[in-house]
Every structure is written in structure tokens, then in C-alpha cells.
C-alpha positions in Angstrom: -73.5 87.9 -82.4 -72.3 87.3 -86.1 -70.0 84.3 -85.3 -70.5 80.8 -84.1 -69.7 80.7 -80.3 -68.7 77.6 -78.3 -71.7 75.1 -78.0 -73.5 76.8 -80.8 -74.3 75.5 -84.3 -75.4 79.0 -85.8 -74.5 82.6 -85.1 -77.0 84.2 -82.7 -78.3 86.5 -85.3 -79.2 83.7 -87.6 -81.2 82.0 -84.8 -83.2 85.1 -84.3 -83.8 85.6 -88.0 -84.5 81.9 -88.6 -87.2 81.9 -85.7 -88.7 85.3 -86.6 -92.1 84.1 -87.4 -92.6 82.0 -84.2 -91.1 84.9 -82.0 -93.4 87.7 -83.1 -96.5 85.4 -83.7 -97.8 86.3 -80.0 -96.7 89.8 -79.7 -98.9 92.8 -80.0 -98.1 95.2 -82.7 -96.1 97.8 -80.6 -94.0 94.8 -79.1 -93.4 93.8 -82.7 -92.0 97.3 -83.4 -89.6 97.2 -80.4 -88.4 93.7 -81.5 -87.7 94.9 -85.0 -85.8 98.0 -83.7 -83.6 95.8 -81.2 -82.8 93.3 -84.1 -82.0 96.4 -86.4 -79.5 97.4 -83.8 -77.8 94.2 -83.8 -77.7 94.2 -87.7 -76.3 97.7 -87.7 -73.3 96.4 -86.0 -72.4 94.2 -89.0 -69.8 96.3 -91.1 -69.8 93.9 -94.2 -72.3 95.6 -96.3 -73.2 92.3 -98.6 -73.9 90.5 -95.3 -75.6 93.4 -93.7 -77.9 93.7 -96.6 -78.6 90.0 -96.5 -79.6 90.3 -92.7 -82.0 93.2 -93.5 -83.6 91.2 -96.2 -84.2 88.4 -93.8 -85.7 90.6 -91.3 -87.9 92.2 -93.5 -88.9 89.0 -95.3 -92.2 88.5 -93.8 -93.7 91.9 -94.3 -92.2 92.0 -97.8 -93.7 88.8 -98.9 -97.0 90.2 -98.0 -96.3 93.4 -99.6 -95.3 91.6 -103.0 -98.3 89.4 -102.8 -100.6 92.5 -102.3 -99.3 94.1 -105.5 -99.4 90.9 -107.5 -103.0 89.8 -106.4 -104.5 93.3 -106.1 -107.5 92.3 -108.1 -107.7 88.7 -107.2 -109.4 86.8 -104.6 -107.3 86.0 -101.4 -107.1 82.3 -100.2 -107.0 82.7 -96.4 -106.4 79.2 -95.8 -103.2 78.8 -97.9 -101.5 81.6 -96.3 -102.4 80.7 -92.8 -100.2 77.6 -93.0 -97.1 79.8 -93.7 -97.5 83.2 -91.9 -98.2 83.9 -88.4 -101.6 85.6 -87.4 -100.1 89.1 -87.1 -98.8 89.1 -90.6 -102.0 87.3 -91.9 -104.0 90.2 -90.8 -102.0 92.8 -92.5 -102.1 90.7 -95.8 -105.8 90.8 -95.7 -105.7 94.5 -95.2 -103.7 95.3 -98.1 -105.5 92.9 -100.2 -108.8 94.5 -99.4 -107.2 98.1 -99.8 -106.0 97.4 -103.4 -109.1 95.5 -104.6 -111.2 98.7 -103.8 -108.7 101.6 -103.3 -111.5 104.3 -103.2 -113.1 102.9 -100.2 -111.6 101.9 -96.8 -114.6 101.5 -94.3 -112.9 99.4 -91.6 -111.2 101.4 -89.0 -109.1 98.3 -87.7 -107.9 97.7 -91.1 -106.6 101.2 -91.5 -105.2 101.2 -88.2 -103.1 98.0 -89.0 -102.0 99.5 -92.3 -100.2 102.1 -90.0 -98.7 99.3 -87.9 -96.8 97.7 -90.8 -95.5 101.0 -91.8 -94.3 101.5 -88.0 -92.6 98.2 -88.3 -90.5 99.7 -91.1 -89.8 103.0 -89.1 -88.6 101.0 -86.2 -86.2 98.9 -88.3 -85.1 102.0 -90.1 -84.5 103.9 -86.9 -82.0 101.5 -85.8 -80.4 100.3 -89.0 -80.0 103.9 -90.6 -78.7 104.6 -93.9 -78.1 100.8 -95.1 -82.0 100.5 -94.9 -82.2 101.8 -98.5 -82.1 98.2 -99.6 -85.4 97.8 -97.9 -86.9 101.2 -98.6 -86.2 101.1 -102.2 -88.3 97.9 -102.7 -91.6 99.4 -101.2 -91.0 103.3 -101.9 -93.1 103.6 -105.0 -95.9 101.4 -103.7 -95.8 103.4 -100.5 -96.2 106.7 -102.5 -99.3 105.2 -104.2 -100.8 104.4 -100.9 -100.1 108.1 -99.7 -102.0 109.3 -102.8 -105.0 106.8 -102.3 -105.2 107.8 -98.8 -105.1 111.4 -99.5 -107.7 111.2 -102.0 -110.0 109.3 -99.6 -109.6 112.2 -97.0 -110.0 115.0 -99.4 -113.3 113.5 -100.9 -114.6 112.9 -97.3 -113.9 116.6 -96.6 -115.4 117.8 -99.7 -118.6 115.7 -99.0 -118.9 116.0 -95.2 -117.0 119.4 -94.3 -113.9 119.5 -92.1 -115.9 118.1 -89.1 -115.2 114.6 -90.7 -111.5 114.9 -89.7 -112.4 114.1 -86.2 -114.0 110.8 -87.2 -112.0 107.8 -86.0 -111.5 106.3 -89.5 -110.3 109.6 -90.9 -107.9 109.9 -88.0 -106.6 106.2 -88.8 -106.2 107.3 -92.5 -104.1 110.3 -91.5 -102.0 108.1 -89.3 -101.3 106.0 -92.4 -99.8 109.1 -94.1 -98.0 110.4 -91.1 -96.2 107.0 -90.8 -95.2 107.1 -94.5 -93.8 110.7 -93.9 -92.0 109.4 -90.6 -90.3 106.5 -92.4 -89.1 108.7 -95.3 -87.9 111.2 -92.7 -86.2 108.8 -90.6 -84.2 107.4 -93.6 -83.2 110.6 -95.1 -81.9 111.9 -91.8 -79.5 109.1 -91.6 -78.9 108.7 -95.5 -75.3 108.9 -96.5 -75.4 108.9 -100.3 -77.4 112.4 -101.0 -77.2 111.7 -104.6 -79.7 108.8 -104.4 -82.2 111.0 -102.4 -82.3 113.7 -105.1 -82.5 111.4 -108.1 -84.4 108.4 -106.9 -86.4 109.5 -103.8 -87.4 113.3 -104.4 -89.3 113.2 -107.6 -91.9 110.4 -106.7 -92.1 112.1 -103.1 -92.9 115.5 -104.4 -95.4 114.2 -106.7 -97.2 112.6 -103.9 -96.8 115.1 -101.2 -96.6 118.6 -102.4 -99.8 118.9 -104.5 -101.6 117.0 -101.9 -100.5 119.5 -99.0 -101.2 122.5 -101.3 -104.8 121.4 -102.3 -106.0 120.1 -98.9 -107.9 122.2 -96.4 -105.8 123.6 -93.5 -107.0 121.2 -91.0 -106.2 118.3 -93.1 -102.5 119.4 -93.9 -99.8 117.2 -92.3 -97.2 119.1 -90.5 -94.8 116.3 -90.9 -94.6 117.5 -94.6 -92.9 120.6 -93.6 -90.5 118.8 -91.3 -89.7 116.3 -93.9 -88.9 119.1 -96.3 -86.6 120.7 -93.7 -84.8 117.4 -93.4 -84.2 116.9 -97.0 -83.1 120.5 -97.6 -80.6 120.1 -94.7 -79.4 116.9 -95.9 -78.9 117.9 -99.7 -77.6 121.4 -99.0 -77.3 123.4 -102.2 -78.1 120.2 -104.3 -81.8 120.7 -103.7 -81.5 124.6 -105.1 -83.4 123.3 -108.3 -86.2 122.3 -106.2 -86.5 125.3 -103.9 -89.2 127.3 -106.0 -91.3 124.2 -106.3 -91.3 123.7 -102.5 -92.1 127.5 -101.8 -94.9 127.5 -104.3 -96.5 124.3 -102.7 -96.2 125.2 -99.0 -95.1 128.8 -98.3 -98.2 130.7 -99.0 -100.9 128.2 -97.9 -99.1 127.6 -94.7 -98.5 131.4 -94.0 -102.2 131.8 -94.5 -102.9 129.3 -91.8 -100.7 130.7 -89.1 -100.8 134.4 -89.7 -104.2 135.1 -88.3 -102.9 134.6 -84.6 -99.9 133.2 -82.8 -101.5 130.1 -81.2 -103.4 128.0 -84.0 -101.6 125.3 -85.7 -98.4 125.1 -83.4 -97.0 122.1 -85.1 -97.3 123.7 -88.6 -95.9 127.0 -87.2 -92.9 125.6 -85.7 -92.0 123.4 -88.8 -92.9 126.2 -91.1 -90.0 128.2 -89.6 -87.7 125.5 -89.4 -88.2 124.9 -93.2 -87.5 128.7 -93.8 -84.4 128.2 -91.5 -83.1 125.3 -93.4 -83.7 127.0 -97.0 -82.1 130.0 -95.7 -79.0 128.6 -94.5 -78.6 125.9 -97.4 -79.9 127.7 -100.3 -79.6 131.4 -99.7 -78.4 132.0 -103.4 -81.8 130.9 -104.6 -83.5 133.0 -101.9 -81.9 136.3 -103.0 -82.8 135.5 -106.5 -86.5 135.1 -105.7 -88.9 137.8 -107.2 -88.7 140.9 -104.8 -92.1 140.5 -103.5 -91.7 136.8 -102.7 -88.4 137.6 -100.9 -89.9 140.6 -99.0 -92.7 138.3 -97.9 -90.3 135.9 -96.6 -88.3 138.4 -94.8 -91.6 139.7 -93.3 -92.5 136.1 -92.1 -89.0 135.8 -90.5 -89.6 139.2 -88.7 -92.9 138.2 -87.6 -91.5 135.1 -85.9 -89.9 137.5 -83.3 -93.3 138.5 -82.1 -94.2 135.0 -81.0 -94.5 133.8 -77.4 -93.0 130.3 -78.5 -89.4 130.6 -77.5 -88.2 128.1 -80.2 -90.0 130.1 -83.1 -88.5 133.5 -81.7 -84.8 131.8 -81.7 -85.5 130.4 -85.3 -86.6 133.9 -86.6 -83.5 135.6 -84.9 -81.2 132.9 -86.5 -82.7 133.4 -89.9 -82.6 137.1 -89.7 -78.9 136.9 -88.7 -78.0 134.8 -91.7 -79.8 137.3 -93.9 -78.2 140.4 -92.3 -74.6 138.7 -92.4 -75.2 138.1 -96.2 -76.4 141.6 -96.7 -73.2 143.2 -94.7 -70.9 140.8 -96.7 -72.5 141.9 -100.0 -72.5 145.8 -99.1 -68.9 145.6 -98.1 -67.3 143.4 -100.8 -69.6 142.6 -103.7 -71.3 146.0 -104.5 -69.0 148.4 -106.4 -71.4 151.3 -107.0 -72.4 153.5 -104.0 -75.9 152.9 -102.7 -76.1 156.3 -101.3 -73.2 158.7 -102.4 -72.7 160.8 -99.4 -72.1 157.6 -97.4 -70.2 154.4 -97.8 -72.0 151.2 -98.6 -71.6 149.8 -95.1 -72.6 152.8 -93.2 -75.8 153.2 -95.4 -76.7 149.6 -94.6 -76.1 150.0 -91.1 -78.2 153.2 -90.8 -81.0 151.4 -92.7 -80.9 148.5 -90.3 -80.6 150.8 -87.2 -83.9 152.5 -88.4 -85.5 149.1 -88.6 -84.5 148.3 -85.1 -85.8 151.6 -83.9 -89.1 150.9 -85.4 -89.2 147.2 -84.1 -87.7 148.0 -80.8 -88.5 151.7 -79.8 -87.3 151.0 -76.2 -83.7 150.6 -77.2 -81.4 153.5 -77.0 -79.6 155.2 -79.8 -76.3 154.3 -78.2 -77.3 150.7 -78.2 -78.4 150.7 -81.8 -75.3 152.5 -83.0 -73.2 149.9 -81.3 -74.4 147.4 -83.9 -71.9 148.9 -86.4 -68.5 147.4 -85.8 -66.7 150.6 -87.2 -68.6 152.8 -84.7 -68.8 150.2 -81.8 -68.3 151.7 -78.3 -65.8 149.4 -76.7 -66.6 150.8 -73.2 -70.2 149.6 -73.5 -70.3 146.7 -71.2 -72.3 143.5 -71.2 -73.9 144.8 -68.1 -75.2 147.8 -69.9 -76.4 146.0 -72.7 -78.3 143.6 -70.5 -79.8 146.5 -68.7 -80.9 148.1 -71.9 -82.7 144.7 -72.9 -84.2 144.4 -69.5 -85.6 148.0 -69.4 -87.0 147.6 -72.8 -88.8 144.2 -72.0 -90.2 145.6 -68.5 -91.6 148.6 -70.5 -93.6 146.4 -72.6 -94.7 144.2 -69.8 -92.8 141.1 -70.6 -91.2 138.7 -68.1 -87.4 139.2 -67.7 -86.7 136.2 -65.6 -85.2 134.3 -68.5 -82.5 136.8 -69.0 -80.9 136.0 -65.7 -81.0 132.2 -65.7 -77.2 131.7 -66.3 -76.5 134.5 -63.5 -78.8 132.5 -61.1 -77.4 129.1 -61.9 -73.7 130.5 -61.3 -74.8 132.0 -58.0 -76.4 128.6 -57.0 -73.0 126.9 -58.1 -70.9 129.4 -56.0 -73.0 129.0 -52.9 -72.7 125.1 -53.3 -69.1 125.4 -53.8 -68.6 127.6 -50.7 -70.6 125.1 -48.7 -68.3 122.2 -49.9 -65.4 124.1 -48.5 -66.8 123.2 -45.1 -66.2 119.6 -44.4 -68.9 119.4 -41.7 -71.7 120.7 -44.0 -70.9 118.0 -46.7 -72.7 114.8 -46.6 -70.5 111.7 -46.6 -72.5 110.2 -49.7 -72.0 113.6 -51.7 -68.2 113.4 -51.4 -66.2 112.4 -54.5 -63.3 110.0 -54.1 -60.7 112.6 -54.3 -62.5 114.7 -51.6 -62.5 111.4 -49.4 -58.8 110.7 -49.9 -58.2 114.5 -49.1 -60.0 114.1 -45.7 -58.2 111.0 -44.8 -61.0 108.5 -45.3 
């Protein structure tokens, strides 16, 4: 693929990149995206960084030439005839789109133009998905311009909502504009999730990104907020770990309160925002806990209340995220009570006993159906080793049945094991086992 084979004059990858324009000329946009992702897979197999960067540059040469001309000629007339001689129809269309966009950045009236803006972003997403971290050489070329496109598009959507109300968000043109924003967020998320140099993310990518995204998310009406903003923030926090501590307050100020107000009225509206919101809390709680505990008490209490509220959802993944976050908080609390606090919190008791007593009371309020014996068993110093797993499962089952919840999910593993045991017993009888279902070892053992 990267070397000249017998009967060839160039490596296979060179033939593809040299004929790129003619290959994609007759393809539809989705086919172009698939093609770019496939070529990206080939390029990712190149282990020599300079050669790999050169291949990426050649792969993105057509869209990049259009992008550079757009910036250069933003306020100039466009000579269509000149470019039709050097670029295929697909990329000519995109060039026209961006020229129109930047000549009048406040108005985008053609829905097809806006749709095709998303197409060129999807091309970058497709290539980034397969290339991974080395795609930084391409992303860095368009990143700041892409942030400006995000701001322009967001401004257009916000003005449309102010002038016409939230119903305007259902119009095809506005939906296409939001697609542009989503593709920008998707491209950044795709690269950040695969990035290897986290310092570059923090120093070069986070500042312009937060300037474009956080304020826009906060000021928009709830229906116009993009849930991918929350998922992007989760990915950034997970990738940067404690390095992002300096930005935690800014993140919470921008997205926490306004998102909580969206989802706290019921447990069904804004499902994407809901899931991504709790995933962000989970990431912040896991990676930046030192900042969490240093927050003002009112804000920290609000975060804990939000985590506890996650338990009450019917969406299983939200419930699991809530329990995971709360478990992290409790572990840190137990560790602090046992090792970090020198002064007694309640003089008649040890700090550990006091903390466990408070937690037991909290459990009693949240889960009144749990018995005192099971709640007391949370304290390792007073744990009843004779309390079997069957007893614990019975308690949980009884509590769920009393409040009218379905308990079938609690016994999935047991049912799967019963099915497997029945199948194993059936396999022991050779006459009941289909010939096609036998493994080679079973066939050998039966003399076949």
C-alpha cells in the first residue's frame, strides 16, 4: 500500500490521492464521506509521522483549497468559470456556499447551501474518525475559522428565535443551521476523544472553543441548546483529567444551572440533554473532585441533589450514572472522615460511625422499605457477615414490589444461568444435539 509493488509505478495510496478529484466527482456527499473515512483508514496505517502528515495534507487538499480561497476572497466576487476548470462539481458547490456565507454572514437564506456546509464538515469528521490523533495537522488549519462559523450560525439562529419565537426552530432552514453546529461539535469531539497530546487541547483548542460554545449555550433558549455541547465537555474533561480544573467553574457557570432548569420539571423532556448532563457531572466528579469539594456549599449541595435526583429516573443509564457519581462522593467522604479529619465531628462517636449514621438516615428517608439490618450493613465495622446475598436481593426485591416497580431486571443473570445450565444438560445427551451445533472437539469425542 505504501510501497511500490511488482507491476506498479507508484504506491497504491499515491494513485488514490493523485486521482482523488476524478474519483469523487460523481459521488454523492454520503459516498464522499465513506470514501474519505476509508482512505483515512489506509493513511492511519502509516507509522512515519512526516509521511503520514503529507498523506493527510494531500487527502484534504481539495476541501482545504476551497476553505483558504473562501477566507481570502470573503468580500470579493467569485469567478465560477475559473474554478470549474480545476475542481470537480462537488467541491465547486461547496466553494460557492462558503463564498456566499462569508460575503453576507448575517443572512443564509438558501437551505441547500446550508445543508452542503454540513457536508464539508462531515467530510472532515469522516477522515478524523479513521485517522485519529494525527488529524491535528488538518484540524489546526481550519479550527479558528470553524469557530467563527459556529458563532455566525449561532447568531443567526438566536436572532431568528428572538424575532419569530421557538416555533422557527422547526423550519428546515434553521434545522440545517443547527446541523452545521452539530457537525462542528462532532468534529471536535471526534478528534479530542482520540488525541494523544492533552497539553495541545488545553492550550490551543479549549480557549477558542469555550469562547464560541459556552456563552452561546447559556444564552440560547432551551429548545435551541445543543446536547452535543454537554457531551463534548464530558469528553474534554475525561481526556484532560485534573488539567481542566482551572476551567471547571467556567463550565458549571455556563451549563449547570440552565440545563438543570430544562430537565428538572419532569423526567422525560430533553432526553439527550438529560443523559449528557449527568455524564458531564460524572466526568467532573471523577476527574475534578478536588474542585467539586471546594465549590461554595450551596452549589455543591445543588450538584449532590441533582445526582440523587438521577436515582429516580426511569432511564436506566441515568440511574446508573447517578449511583456511580454518588458512590464516588461517598468514597471520598468515608476516606476524609477516617484519615483526613482530625477533630471529632460528634464527640460521643467516632467520625466514621457518625458519617455512617448520617448516611443510614439518608438511606432510610430515600428508601423507607429497606430494613434497619440492611442499612446497618453498609458500615464495614458493623457488617453482618452472615447476611447472605440472597437476603440482600430479597430485601431489594421486596422494596421494589412495595412501590410497584418491575423486578424482572433483578434476576436477568440468574435466568441466563438457568438457560445455560439447561443447554449444557441437553448437550450431554448426544442424540439431542444437532450435528451442525457440535464443535470439533465434540465431533472427535463422538468418533466422527
